[in-house]
C-alpha positions in Angstrom: 137.6 204.3 -72.2 134.5 205.0 -74.2 132.6 206.2 -71.1 135.4 208.5 -70.2 135.5 210.0 -73.7 131.7 210.5 -73.5 132.0 212.1 -70.1 134.7 214.4 -71.5 132.5 215.6 -74.3 129.6 216.1 -71.9 131.6 218.2 -69.5 132.9 220.3 -72.4 129.4 220.9 -73.6 128.3 221.7 -70.1 131.2 224.2 -69.8 130.2 225.9 -73.0 126.6 226.2 -71.8 127.7 227.6 -68.4 130.0 230.1 -70.0 127.2 231.2 -72.4 124.7 231.6 -69.5 127.3 233.6 -67.5 127.9 235.9 -70.5 124.2 236.4 -70.9 123.8 237.2 -67.2 126.6 239.7 -67.3 125.2 241.5 -70.3 121.8 241.4 -68.7 123.1 242.9 -65.4 124.6 245.8 -67.4 
């Protein structure tokens, strides 16, 4: 259970980072 929770947190953080990078790329391309 603990491991799953940790994995969830990690995936959420990873998602945020990916979204941030995508946003930066889009603004850079423009």
